[in-house]
C-alpha positions, 0 to 999 in steps of 0.5 A: 490151158491148152491152145488147142482148146481156144475155139473162139477166135476172139479169145485167140485174137485177145491172147495175140494182142496181149502177147504183142503188147508184152513184146512191145513193152520189152522192146521199149525197155531194151531201147531205153537201156540202149539209149541210156547206154549211148548217152552215158557212153557205156557199153550196153552190156555194162548197163544191162549187168548193172540192171541185173544187180537191181532188177525192175519189179514186174507187176503180175496179173491178179484175179477178181477177189484181189481187185475187190480187196484192193479197192475195198469193194465186193466181187459183185461191184467188181463185176459191175465195174467190168460190165460198165467198162470201168475196169480194164481186164483180159479174159483167157478162157473162163479166167479174168485177170487185171493189172492193179496199176492199170485198174487204179489209173482208170478208176482214178481217172474216171472218178476224177472226170465224173466229179466224185473224187 
């Protein structure tokens, strides 16, 4: 998708917020590694090299169909949950994406609050 094709300022704003969130997450990871290094009195580069040997799994974004399959619901129910605010998602152009961990956490919290769990 070309950035020039984003005419809607709200889409640009959401994309900027997503990128800012990603940068914040990366900064938190780096700060945690620096703190871990300082506490262990080990140089930061040694900690980062050790982490390179055991990389952290990074969760990807999935589409509606994957979310529906994960929760064993229909795509239409996924749409309804999105409209009701039950599923957190981002929309870039016509594409809708979810993080399964965030969706799972939100669903669990919501159903427990409403007494359905």
